PDB file of N, H, CA, C and O in Angstrom:
ATOM      1  N   MET A   1      -0.145 -20.811 -15.602  1.00  0.00           N
ATOM      2  CA  MET A   1       0.510 -21.000 -14.051  1.00  0.00           C
ATOM      3  C   MET A   1       1.142 -19.325 -13.467  1.00  0.00           C
ATOM      4  O   MET A   1       1.270 -18.841 -12.342  1.00  0.00           O
ATOM      5  N   ASN A   2       1.464 -18.743 -15.035  1.00  0.00           N
ATOM      6  H   ASN A   2       1.360 -19.136 -15.949  1.00  0.00           H
ATOM      7  CA  ASN A   2       2.129 -17.574 -14.665  1.00  0.00           C
ATOM      8  C   ASN A   2       1.136 -16.930 -14.267  1.00  0.00           C
ATOM      9  O   ASN A   2       1.143 -16.649 -13.069  1.00  0.00           O
ATOM     10  N   ALA A   3      -0.685 -16.229 -15.544  1.00  0.00           N
ATOM     11  H   ALA A   3      -0.691 -16.458 -16.517  1.00  0.00           H
ATOM     12  CA  ALA A   3      -1.899 -16.080 -15.272  1.00  0.00           C
ATOM     13  C   ALA A   3      -2.407 -16.660 -13.667  1.00  0.00           C
ATOM     14  O   ALA A   3      -3.536 -16.763 -13.189  1.00  0.00           O
ATOM     15  N   ASP A   4      -1.291 -16.920 -13.196  1.00  0.00           N
ATOM     16  H   ASP A   4      -0.374 -16.836 -13.584  1.00  0.00           H
ATOM     17  CA  ASP A   4      -1.906 -17.269 -11.694  1.00  0.00           C
ATOM     18  C   ASP A   4      -1.391 -16.767 -10.970  1.00  0.00           C
ATOM     19  O   ASP A   4      -2.127 -16.069 -10.272  1.00  0.00           O
ATOM     20  N   LEU A   5      -0.025 -16.730 -10.636  1.00  0.00           N
ATOM     21  H   LEU A   5       0.573 -17.297 -11.203  1.00  0.00           H
ATOM     22  CA  LEU A   5       1.311 -16.580  -9.915  1.00  0.00           C
ATOM     23  C   LEU A   5       1.056 -15.052  -9.697  1.00  0.00           C
ATOM     24  O   LEU A   5       1.002 -14.586  -8.559  1.00  0.00           O
ATOM     25  N   ARG A   6       0.870 -14.130 -11.044  1.00  0.00           N
ATOM     26  H   ARG A   6       0.914 -14.508 -11.969  1.00  0.00           H
ATOM     27  CA  ARG A   6      -0.057 -12.363 -11.443  1.00  0.00           C
ATOM     28  C   ARG A   6      -0.714 -12.373 -10.962  1.00  0.00           C
ATOM     29  O   ARG A   6      -0.837 -11.411 -10.204  1.00  0.00           O
ATOM     30  N   ARG A   7      -1.382 -13.060 -10.943  1.00  0.00           N
ATOM     31  H   ARG A   7      -1.282 -13.841 -11.559  1.00  0.00           H
ATOM     32  CA  ARG A   7      -3.151 -12.157 -10.172  1.00  0.00           C
ATOM     33  C   ARG A   7      -2.640 -12.665  -8.471  1.00  0.00           C
ATOM     34  O   ARG A   7      -3.015 -12.024  -7.490  1.00  0.00           O
ATOM     35  N   ARG A   8      -1.715 -13.941  -8.357  1.00  0.00           N
ATOM     36  H   ARG A   8      -1.410 -14.462  -9.154  1.00  0.00           H
ATOM     37  CA  ARG A   8      -2.323 -14.066  -6.468  1.00  0.00           C
ATOM     38  C   ARG A   8      -0.829 -12.634  -6.501  1.00  0.00           C
ATOM     39  O   ARG A   8      -0.893 -11.643  -5.774  1.00  0.00           O
ATOM     40  N   GLN A   9      -0.215 -12.767  -7.014  1.00  0.00           N
ATOM     41  H   GLN A   9      -0.163 -13.572  -7.605  1.00  0.00           H
ATOM     42  CA  GLN A   9       0.612 -11.027  -6.925  1.00  0.00           C
ATOM     43  C   GLN A   9       0.018 -10.251  -6.874  1.00  0.00           C
ATOM     44  O   GLN A   9      -0.494 -10.282  -5.755  1.00  0.00           O
ATOM     45  N   LYS A  10      -0.289  -9.522  -7.352  1.00  0.00           N
ATOM     46  H   LYS A  10       0.127  -9.497  -8.262  1.00  0.00           H
ATOM     47  CA  LYS A  10      -1.553  -8.370  -7.288  1.00  0.00           C
ATOM     48  C   LYS A  10      -1.606  -8.667  -6.578  1.00  0.00           C
ATOM     49  O   LYS A  10      -0.768  -8.340  -5.737  1.00  0.00           O
ATOM     50  N   ARG A  11      -2.556  -9.485  -6.288  1.00  0.00           N
ATOM     51  H   ARG A  11      -3.237  -9.750  -6.971  1.00  0.00           H
ATOM     52  CA  ARG A  11      -4.561  -9.482  -4.810  1.00  0.00           C
ATOM     53  C   ARG A  11      -3.594  -9.140  -3.381  1.00  0.00           C
ATOM     54  O   ARG A  11      -4.063  -8.397  -2.520  1.00  0.00           O
ATOM     55  N   THR A  12      -1.685  -9.985  -3.157  1.00  0.00           N
ATOM     56  H   THR A  12      -1.304 -10.589  -3.857  1.00  0.00           H
ATOM     57  CA  THR A  12      -1.141  -9.683  -2.144  1.00  0.00           C
ATOM     58  C   THR A  12      -0.401  -8.415  -1.756  1.00  0.00           C
ATOM     59  O   THR A  12       0.187  -8.190  -0.699  1.00  0.00           O
ATOM     60  N   LEU A  13      -0.556  -7.573  -2.895  1.00  0.00           N
ATOM     61  H   LEU A  13      -1.034  -7.756  -3.754  1.00  0.00           H
ATOM     62  CA  LEU A  13       0.267  -6.345  -2.851  1.00  0.00           C
ATOM     63  C   LEU A  13      -1.081  -4.835  -2.399  1.00  0.00           C
ATOM     64  O   LEU A  13      -1.029  -3.698  -1.931  1.00  0.00           O
ATOM     65  N   THR A  14      -2.214  -5.870  -2.953  1.00  0.00           N
ATOM     66  H   THR A  14      -2.256  -6.794  -3.333  1.00  0.00           H
ATOM     67  CA  THR A  14      -3.343  -4.605  -2.738  1.00  0.00           C
ATOM     68  C   THR A  14      -3.868  -4.902  -1.242  1.00  0.00           C
ATOM     69  O   THR A  14      -4.452  -4.150  -0.462  1.00  0.00           O
ATOM     70  N   VAL A  15      -3.466  -6.257  -1.097  1.00  0.00           N
ATOM     71  H   VAL A  15      -2.992  -6.869  -1.730  1.00  0.00           H
ATOM     72  CA  VAL A  15      -4.181  -5.964   0.619  1.00  0.00           C
ATOM     73  C   VAL A  15      -2.679  -5.787   0.777  1.00  0.00           C
ATOM     74  O   VAL A  15      -2.803  -4.763   1.448  1.00  0.00           O
ATOM     75  N   LEU A  16      -1.915  -5.880   0.737  1.00  0.00           N
ATOM     76  H   LEU A  16      -1.814  -6.712   0.191  1.00  0.00           H
ATOM     77  CA  LEU A  16      -0.714  -4.926   2.178  1.00  0.00           C
ATOM     78  C   LEU A  16      -1.065  -3.782   2.007  1.00  0.00           C
ATOM     79  O   LEU A  16      -1.443  -3.128   2.979  1.00  0.00           O
ATOM     80  N   GLY A  17      -1.030  -3.138   0.519  1.00  0.00           N
ATOM     81  H   GLY A  17      -0.723  -3.670  -0.270  1.00  0.00           H
ATOM     82  CA  GLY A  17      -0.509  -1.966   0.608  1.00  0.00           C
ATOM     83  C   GLY A  17      -2.541  -1.400   1.330  1.00  0.00           C
ATOM     84  O   GLY A  17      -2.764  -0.346   1.926  1.00  0.00           O
ATOM     85  N   ILE A  18      -3.308  -2.169   1.090  1.00  0.00           N
ATOM     86  H   ILE A  18      -3.127  -3.025   0.606  1.00  0.00           H
ATOM     87  CA  ILE A  18      -4.604  -0.877   1.400  1.00  0.00           C
ATOM     88  C   ILE A  18      -4.460  -1.523   3.515  1.00  0.00           C
ATOM     89  O   ILE A  18      -4.701  -0.701   4.399  1.00  0.00           O
ATOM     90  N   VAL A  19      -4.188  -2.520   3.755  1.00  0.00           N
ATOM     91  H   VAL A  19      -3.992  -3.188   3.038  1.00  0.00           H
ATOM     92  CA  VAL A  19      -3.915  -3.020   5.407  1.00  0.00           C
ATOM     93  C   VAL A  19      -3.370  -1.487   6.182  1.00  0.00           C
ATOM     94  O   VAL A  19      -3.828  -0.587   6.887  1.00  0.00           O
ATOM     95  N   LEU A  20      -1.822  -1.979   5.380  1.00  0.00           N
ATOM     96  H   LEU A  20      -1.450  -2.709   4.807  1.00  0.00           H
ATOM     97  CA  LEU A  20      -1.139  -0.135   4.978  1.00  0.00           C
ATOM     98  C   LEU A  20      -0.729   1.021   5.666  1.00  0.00           C
ATOM     99  O   LEU A  20       0.164   1.420   6.413  1.00  0.00           O
ATOM    100  N   PHE A  21      -2.607   1.695   4.633  1.00  0.00           N
ATOM    101  H   PHE A  21      -3.333   1.370   4.027  1.00  0.00           H
ATOM    102  CA  PHE A  21      -2.925   2.373   4.421  1.00  0.00           C
ATOM    103  C   PHE A  21      -3.691   2.964   5.460  1.00  0.00           C
ATOM    104  O   PHE A  21      -3.750   4.164   5.728  1.00  0.00           O
ATOM    105  N   ALA A  22      -4.480   1.686   6.222  1.00  0.00           N
ATOM    106  H   ALA A  22      -4.432   0.711   6.004  1.00  0.00           H
ATOM    107  CA  ALA A  22      -5.615   1.313   7.127  1.00  0.00           C
ATOM    108  C   ALA A  22      -4.862   1.190   8.590  1.00  0.00           C
ATOM    109  O   ALA A  22      -5.524   1.264   9.626  1.00  0.00           O
ATOM    110  N   ALA A  23      -3.700   1.034   8.601  1.00  0.00           N
ATOM    111  H   ALA A  23      -3.162   0.974   7.760  1.00  0.00           H
ATOM    112  CA  ALA A  23      -2.666   0.780   9.782  1.00  0.00           C
ATOM    113  C   ALA A  23      -1.820   1.898  10.229  1.00  0.00           C
ATOM    114  O   ALA A  23      -1.219   1.948  11.302  1.00  0.00           O
ATOM    115  N   GLY A  24      -1.834   2.980   9.104  1.00  0.00           N
ATOM    116  H   GLY A  24      -2.322   2.939   8.233  1.00  0.00           H
ATOM    117  CA  GLY A  24      -1.650   4.719   9.067  1.00  0.00           C
ATOM    118  C   GLY A  24      -2.558   5.371   9.842  1.00  0.00           C
ATOM    119  O   GLY A  24      -2.418   5.950  10.920  1.00  0.00           O
ATOM    120  N   LEU A  25      -3.743   5.157   8.977  1.00  0.00           N
ATOM    121  H   LEU A  25      -3.857   4.687   8.102  1.00  0.00           H
ATOM    122  CA  LEU A  25      -4.323   6.192   9.532  1.00  0.00           C
ATOM    123  C   LEU A  25      -4.994   5.993  11.484  1.00  0.00           C
ATOM    124  O   LEU A  25      -5.210   6.863  12.327  1.00  0.00           O
ATOM    125  N   VAL A  26      -5.132   4.511  11.551  1.00  0.00           N
ATOM    126  H   VAL A  26      -4.957   3.804  10.865  1.00  0.00           H
ATOM    127  CA  VAL A  26      -5.245   4.366  12.985  1.00  0.00           C
ATOM    128  C   VAL A  26      -4.304   4.753  13.395  1.00  0.00           C
ATOM    129  O   VAL A  26      -4.581   5.751  14.060  1.00  0.00           O
ATOM    130  N   ILE A  27      -2.744   4.461  13.415  1.00  0.00           N
ATOM    131  H   ILE A  27      -2.519   3.650  12.875  1.00  0.00           H
ATOM    132  CA  ILE A  27      -2.456   4.501  14.529  1.00  0.00           C
ATOM    133  C   ILE A  27      -1.923   6.622  14.455  1.00  0.00           C
ATOM    134  O   ILE A  27      -1.017   7.219  15.037  1.00  0.00           O
ATOM    135  N   LEU A  28      -3.090   7.171  13.396  1.00  0.00           N
ATOM    136  H   LEU A  28      -3.826   6.686  12.923  1.00  0.00           H
ATOM    137  CA  LEU A  28      -2.766   8.534  13.665  1.00  0.00           C
ATOM    138  C   LEU A  28      -3.621   8.621  14.154  1.00  0.00           C
ATOM    139  O   LEU A  28      -3.586   9.599  14.900  1.00  0.00           O
ATOM    140  N   ALA A  29      -4.886   7.886  14.205  1.00  0.00           N
ATOM    141  H   ALA A  29      -4.914   7.091  13.599  1.00  0.00           H
ATOM    142  CA  ALA A  29      -6.300   8.720  14.619  1.00  0.00           C
ATOM    143  C   ALA A  29      -6.392   8.451  15.728  1.00  0.00           C
ATOM    144  O   ALA A  29      -6.936   9.302  16.431  1.00  0.00           O
ATOM    145  N   PHE A  30      -5.739   6.698  16.639  1.00  0.00           N
ATOM    146  H   PHE A  30      -5.297   6.006  16.068  1.00  0.00           H
ATOM    147  CA  PHE A  30      -6.316   5.995  17.235  1.00  0.00           C
ATOM    148  C   PHE A  30      -5.988   6.095  18.887  1.00  0.00           C
ATOM    149  O   PHE A  30      -6.683   5.986  19.898  1.00  0.00           O
ATOM    150  N   LEU A  31      -3.893   6.483  18.502  1.00  0.00           N
ATOM    151  H   LEU A  31      -3.329   6.571  17.681  1.00  0.00           H
ATOM    152  CA  LEU A  31      -3.820   5.933  19.285  1.00  0.00           C
ATOM    153  C   LEU A  31      -3.248   7.264  20.441  1.00  0.00           C
ATOM    154  O   LEU A  31      -2.846   8.380  20.113  1.00  0.00           O
ATOM    155  N   GLN A  32      -3.344   6.845  21.477  1.00  0.00           N
ATOM    156  H   GLN A  32      -3.671   5.938  21.743  1.00  0.00           H
ATOM    157  CA  GLN A  32      -2.906   8.626  22.310  1.00  0.00           C
ATOM    158  C   GLN A  32      -2.103   7.945  23.332  1.00  0.00           C
ATOM    159  O   GLN A  32      -1.721   8.819  24.109  1.00  0.00           O
ATOM    160  N   ARG A  33      -1.572   6.539  23.776  1.00  0.00           N
ATOM    161  H   ARG A  33      -1.883   5.829  23.144  1.00  0.00           H
ATOM    162  CA  ARG A  33      -0.497   6.718  24.186  1.00  0.00           C
ATOM    163  C   ARG A  33       0.362   6.785  24.190  1.00  0.00           C
ATOM    164  O   ARG A  33       1.185   6.817  25.106  1.00  0.00           O
ATOM    165  N   VAL A  34       0.511   6.868  22.122  1.00  0.00           N
ATOM    166  H   VAL A  34      -0.157   6.842  21.379  1.00  0.00           H
ATOM    167  CA  VAL A  34       2.641   7.408  21.645  1.00  0.00           C
ATOM    168  C   VAL A  34       2.888   8.844  21.517  1.00  0.00           C
ATOM    169  O   VAL A  34       2.129   9.580  20.886  1.00  0.00           O
ATOM    170  N   PRO A  35       3.793   9.188  22.027  1.00  0.00           N
ATOM    171  CA  PRO A  35       4.390  10.815  21.996  1.00  0.00           C
ATOM    172  C   PRO A  35       3.973  11.065  20.396  1.00  0.00           C
ATOM    173  O   PRO A  35       4.440  10.409  19.465  1.00  0.00           O
ATOM    174  N   LEU A  36       3.094  12.043  20.278  1.00  0.00           N
ATOM    175  H   LEU A  36       2.714  12.576  21.034  1.00  0.00           H
ATOM    176  CA  LEU A  36       2.935  12.363  19.034  1.00  0.00           C
ATOM    177  C   LEU A  36       3.881  12.830  18.154  1.00  0.00           C
ATOM    178  O   LEU A  36       3.206  13.290  17.233  1.00  0.00           O
ATOM    179  N   PRO A  37       5.636  13.067  17.751  1.00  0.00           N
ATOM    180  CA  PRO A  37       6.141  12.676  17.033  1.00  0.00           C
ATOM    181  C   PRO A  37       6.845  11.638  15.951  1.00  0.00           C
ATOM    182  O   PRO A  37       7.404  11.497  14.863  1.00  0.00           O
ATOM    183  N   LEU A  38       6.021  10.633  17.963  1.00  0.00           N
ATOM    184  H   LEU A  38       5.567  10.748  18.847  1.00  0.00           H
ATOM    185  CA  LEU A  38       6.820   9.173  17.266  1.00  0.00           C
ATOM    186  C   LEU A  38       5.707   8.600  16.848  1.00  0.00           C
ATOM    187  O   LEU A  38       5.896   7.416  16.568  1.00  0.00           O
ATOM    188  N   ARG A  39       3.832   9.229  16.581  1.00  0.00           N
ATOM    189  H   ARG A  39       3.679  10.190  16.809  1.00  0.00           H
ATOM    190  CA  ARG A  39       2.656   9.210  15.413  1.00  0.00           C
ATOM    191  C   ARG A  39       3.266   9.430  14.615  1.00  0.00           C
ATOM    192  O   ARG A  39       3.320   8.766  13.580  1.00  0.00           O
ATOM    193  N   LEU A  40       3.936  10.471  14.874  1.00  0.00           N
ATOM    194  H   LEU A  40       3.892  11.010  15.715  1.00  0.00           H
ATOM    195  CA  LEU A  40       3.204  11.224  13.057  1.00  0.00           C
ATOM    196  C   LEU A  40       3.867  10.357  12.379  1.00  0.00           C
ATOM    197  O   LEU A  40       3.462   9.741  11.393  1.00  0.00           O
ATOM    198  N   LEU A  41       5.535  10.242  13.200  1.00  0.00           N
ATOM    199  H   LEU A  41       5.865  10.742  14.001  1.00  0.00           H
ATOM    200  CA  LEU A  41       6.704   9.905  11.985  1.00  0.00           C
ATOM    201  C   LEU A  41       5.811   7.394  12.451  1.00  0.00           C
ATOM    202  O   LEU A  41       6.534   6.712  11.724  1.00  0.00           O
ATOM    203  N   LEU A  42       5.486   7.074  12.697  1.00  0.00           N
ATOM    204  H   LEU A  42       4.900   7.628  13.288  1.00  0.00           H
ATOM    205  CA  LEU A  42       4.503   5.967  12.288  1.00  0.00           C
ATOM    206  C   LEU A  42       3.469   5.835  11.608  1.00  0.00           C
ATOM    207  O   LEU A  42       3.053   4.806  11.074  1.00  0.00           O
ATOM    208  N   GLY A  43       2.745   7.503  11.602  1.00  0.00           N
ATOM    209  H   GLY A  43       3.082   8.338  12.035  1.00  0.00           H
ATOM    210  CA  GLY A  43       0.962   7.154  11.045  1.00  0.00           C
ATOM    211  C   GLY A  43       2.031   7.402   8.853  1.00  0.00           C
ATOM    212  O   GLY A  43       1.900   6.925   7.725  1.00  0.00           O
ATOM    213  N   ALA A  44       2.693   8.160   9.386  1.00  0.00           N
ATOM    214  H   ALA A  44       2.800   8.547  10.302  1.00  0.00           H
ATOM    215  CA  ALA A  44       3.257   9.179   7.681  1.00  0.00           C
ATOM    216  C   ALA A  44       3.893   7.762   7.246  1.00  0.00           C
ATOM    217  O   ALA A  44       3.287   7.115   6.391  1.00  0.00           O
ATOM    218  N   THR A  45       5.223   7.192   7.856  1.00  0.00           N
ATOM    219  H   THR A  45       5.715   7.717   8.551  1.00  0.00           H
ATOM    220  CA  THR A  45       5.520   5.714   6.976  1.00  0.00           C
ATOM    221  C   THR A  45       4.517   4.990   6.457  1.00  0.00           C
ATOM    222  O   THR A  45       4.588   4.390   5.384  1.00  0.00           O
ATOM    223  N   ASP A  46       3.410   5.024   7.304  1.00  0.00           N
ATOM    224  H   ASP A  46       3.352   5.511   8.175  1.00  0.00           H
ATOM    225  CA  ASP A  46       2.914   3.517   7.085  1.00  0.00           C
ATOM    226  C   ASP A  46       1.660   3.999   5.519  1.00  0.00           C
ATOM    227  O   ASP A  46       1.318   3.233   4.618  1.00  0.00           O
ATOM    228  N   LEU A  47       1.316   5.227   5.671  1.00  0.00           N
ATOM    229  H   LEU A  47       1.593   5.849   6.404  1.00  0.00           H
ATOM    230  CA  LEU A  47       0.362   5.486   4.410  1.00  0.00           C
ATOM    231  C   LEU A  47       1.532   5.882   3.448  1.00  0.00           C
ATOM    232  O   LEU A  47       1.382   5.997   2.231  1.00  0.00           O
ATOM    233  N   ILE A  48       2.439   6.034   3.956  1.00  0.00           N
ATOM    234  H   ILE A  48       2.562   5.941   4.945  1.00  0.00           H
ATOM    235  CA  ILE A  48       3.148   6.172   2.716  1.00  0.00           C
ATOM    236  C   ILE A  48       4.293   5.173   1.831  1.00  0.00           C
ATOM    237  O   ILE A  48       5.084   5.402   0.915  1.00  0.00           O
ATOM    238  N   ALA A  49       3.914   3.935   2.642  1.00  0.00           N
ATOM    239  H   ALA A  49       3.272   3.748   3.385  1.00  0.00           H
ATOM    240  CA  ALA A  49       4.049   2.646   2.160  1.00  0.00           C
ATOM    241  C   ALA A  49       3.417   1.883   1.258  1.00  0.00           C
ATOM    242  O   ALA A  49       3.743   1.141   0.332  1.00  0.00           O
ATOM    243  N   GLY A  50       2.099   2.378   1.933  1.00  0.00           N
ATOM    244  H   GLY A  50       1.833   2.980   2.685  1.00  0.00           H
ATOM    245  CA  GLY A  50       1.051   1.594   1.615  1.00  0.00           C
ATOM    246  C   GLY A  50       0.578   2.065   0.343  1.00  0.00           C
ATOM    247  O   GLY A  50       0.068   1.355  -0.523  1.00  0.00           O
ATOM    248  N   ALA A  51       0.824   3.589   0.266  1.00  0.00           N
ATOM    249  H   ALA A  51       1.238   4.166   0.970  1.00  0.00           H
ATOM    250  CA  ALA A  51       0.544   4.086  -0.598  1.00  0.00           C
ATOM    251  C   ALA A  51       2.193   3.967  -2.352  1.00  0.00           C
ATOM    252  O   ALA A  51       2.113   4.204  -3.557  1.00  0.00           O
ATOM    253  N   VAL A  52       2.649   3.785  -1.998  1.00  0.00           N
ATOM    254  H   VAL A  52       2.714   3.593  -1.019  1.00  0.00           H
ATOM    255  CA  VAL A  52       4.189   3.144  -2.975  1.00  0.00           C
ATOM    256  C   VAL A  52       3.085   1.718  -3.552  1.00  0.00           C
ATOM    257  O   VAL A  52       2.827   1.464  -4.728  1.00  0.00           O
ATOM    258  N   LEU A  53       2.338   0.581  -1.708  1.00  0.00           N
ATOM    259  H   LEU A  53       2.548   0.788  -0.753  1.00  0.00           H
ATOM    260  CA  LEU A  53       2.139  -0.307  -2.530  1.00  0.00           C
ATOM    261  C   LEU A  53       1.365  -0.714  -3.772  1.00  0.00           C
ATOM    262  O   LEU A  53       1.396  -1.569  -4.658  1.00  0.00           O
ATOM    263  N   LEU A  54       0.546   0.499  -3.320  1.00  0.00           N
ATOM    264  H   LEU A  54       0.521   1.193  -2.601  1.00  0.00           H
ATOM    265  CA  LEU A  54      -0.813   1.016  -4.831  1.00  0.00           C
ATOM    266  C   LEU A  54      -0.265   1.415  -6.156  1.00  0.00           C
ATOM    267  O   LEU A  54      -0.740   1.197  -7.270  1.00  0.00           O
ATOM    268  N   LEU A  55       1.222   2.272  -5.701  1.00  0.00           N
ATOM    269  H   LEU A  55       1.608   2.450  -4.796  1.00  0.00           H
ATOM    270  CA  LEU A  55       0.768   2.290  -6.626  1.00  0.00           C
ATOM    271  C   LEU A  55       1.745   1.569  -8.201  1.00  0.00           C
ATOM    272  O   LEU A  55       1.675   1.699  -9.423  1.00  0.00           O
ATOM    273  N   VAL A  56       2.770   0.643  -7.001  1.00  0.00           N
ATOM    274  H   VAL A  56       2.827   0.538  -6.009  1.00  0.00           H
ATOM    275  CA  VAL A  56       3.583  -0.644  -8.311  1.00  0.00           C
ATOM    276  C   VAL A  56       2.009  -1.101  -9.592  1.00  0.00           C
ATOM    277  O   VAL A  56       1.690  -1.246 -10.773  1.00  0.00           O
ATOM    278  N   VAL A  57       1.232  -1.159  -7.296  1.00  0.00           N
ATOM    279  H   VAL A  57       1.490  -1.041  -6.337  1.00  0.00           H
ATOM    280  CA  VAL A  57      -0.187  -2.849  -8.652  1.00  0.00           C
ATOM    281  C   VAL A  57      -0.454  -1.797  -9.506  1.00  0.00           C
ATOM    282  O   VAL A  57      -0.672  -2.034 -10.695  1.00  0.00           O
ATOM    283  N   ARG A  58      -0.474  -0.187  -8.889  1.00  0.00           N
ATOM    284  H   ARG A  58      -0.297   0.005  -7.923  1.00  0.00           H
ATOM    285  CA  ARG A  58      -0.832  -0.335  -9.897  1.00  0.00           C
ATOM    286  C   ARG A  58      -0.425   0.309 -11.558  1.00  0.00           C
ATOM    287  O   ARG A  58      -1.099   1.009 -12.314  1.00  0.00           O
ATOM    288  N   GLN A  59       0.961  -0.272 -11.710  1.00  0.00           N
ATOM    289  H   GLN A  59       1.508  -0.841 -11.096  1.00  0.00           H
ATOM    290  CA  GLN A  59       1.996   0.089 -12.090  1.00  0.00           C
ATOM    291  C   GLN A  59       2.831  -1.048 -13.440  1.00  0.00           C
ATOM    292  O   GLN A  59       3.509  -0.978 -14.465  1.00  0.00           O
ATOM    293  N   LYS A  60       2.133  -2.100 -12.451  1.00  0.00           N
ATOM    294  H   LYS A  60       1.582  -2.157 -11.618  1.00  0.00           H
ATOM    295  CA  LYS A  60       3.204  -2.856 -12.517  1.00  0.00           C
ATOM    296  C   LYS A  60       1.997  -4.231 -13.761  1.00  0.00           C
ATOM    297  O   LYS A  60       2.301  -4.937 -14.723  1.00  0.00           O
ATOM    298  N   PHE A  61       1.148  -4.080 -13.281  1.00  0.00           N
ATOM    299  H   PHE A  61       0.900  -3.507 -12.499  1.00  0.00           H
ATOM    300  CA  PHE A  61       0.007  -5.241 -13.133  1.00  0.00           C
ATOM    301  C   PHE A  61      -1.650  -4.396 -13.718  1.00  0.00           C
ATOM    302  O   PHE A  61      -2.836  -4.663 -13.524  1.00  0.00           O
ATOM    303  N   SER A  62      -1.006  -3.433 -14.399  1.00  0.00           N
ATOM    304  H   SER A  62      -0.043  -3.216 -14.556  1.00  0.00           H
ATOM    305  CA  SER A  62      -2.116  -2.467 -15.248  1.00  0.00           C
ATOM    306  C   SER A  62      -2.854  -3.792 -16.254  1.00  0.00           C
ATOM    307  O   SER A  62      -2.349  -4.893 -16.036  1.00  0.00           O
ATOM    308  N   ASP A  63      -3.406  -3.777 -16.773  1.00  0.00           N
ATOM    309  H   ASP A  63      -3.817  -2.883 -16.950  1.00  0.00           H
ATOM    310  CA  ASP A  63      -4.297  -4.780 -18.189  1.00  0.00           C
ATOM    311  C   ASP A  63      -3.841  -3.787 -19.080  1.00  0.00           C
ATOM    312  O   ASP A  63      -3.215  -4.339 -19.984  1.00  0.00           O
ATOM    313  N   ALA A  64      -3.891  -2.200 -19.264  1.00  0.00           N
ATOM    314  H   ALA A  64      -4.399  -1.751 -18.529  1.00  0.00           H
ATOM    315  CA  ALA A  64      -4.104  -1.684 -20.012  1.00  0.00           C
ATOM    316  C   ALA A  64      -2.393  -2.513 -21.115  1.00  0.00           C
ATOM    317  O   ALA A  64      -1.578  -3.428 -20.999  1.00  0.00           O
ATOM    318  N   PRO A  65      -2.647  -1.689 -21.811  1.00  0.00           N
ATOM    319  CA  PRO A  65      -1.049  -2.716 -23.418  1.00  0.00           C
ATOM    320  C   PRO A  65      -0.790  -1.592 -23.025  1.00  0.00           C
ATOM    321  O   PRO A  65      -1.336  -0.616 -22.510  1.00  0.00           O
ATOM    322  N   PRO A  66       0.959  -2.222 -23.671  1.00  0.00           N
ATOM    323  CA  PRO A  66       1.514  -0.665 -23.014  1.00  0.00           C
ATOM    324  C   PRO A  66       1.708   0.018 -24.592  1.00  0.00           C
ATOM    325  O   PRO A  66       1.627  -0.841 -25.471  1.00  0.00           O
ATOM    326  N   PRO A  67       1.906   1.161 -24.999  1.00  0.00           N
ATOM    327  CA  PRO A  67       1.836   2.473 -25.507  1.00  0.00           C
ATOM    328  C   PRO A  67       2.875   1.450 -26.567  1.00  0.00           C
ATOM    329  O   PRO A  67       3.535   0.441 -26.316  1.00  0.00           O
ATOM    330  N   ALA A  68       2.662   2.237 -27.831  1.00  0.00           N
ATOM    331  H   ALA A  68       2.126   3.056 -28.035  1.00  0.00           H
ATOM    332  CA  ALA A  68       3.394   2.114 -29.466  1.00  0.00           C
ATOM    333  C   ALA A  68       4.063   2.833 -28.884  1.00  0.00           C
ATOM    334  O   ALA A  68       3.846   3.355 -27.791  1.00  0.00           O
ATOM    335  N   PRO A  69       5.334   2.971 -29.860  1.00  0.00           N
ATOM    336  CA  PRO A  69       6.619   3.845 -29.889  1.00  0.00           C
ATOM    337  C   PRO A  69       6.036   4.801 -30.841  1.00  0.00           C
ATOM    338  O   PRO A  69       6.694   5.768 -31.227  1.00  0.00           O
TER     339      PRO A  69
END
């Protein structure tokens, strides 16, 4: 049960990170109606949030054993 829960959490966080990263790129590249400063702020925020989520997935759910002391 615990392994199944961790697998589901890893998949959910990975998908959310990728979606946020893609949304940030779409906002920066294709959203022309929004003023440039707001577009840059929204796009950068989405990119940073997506990168943070992917980093959390990499650190928390890595399959590598912890380093020996």
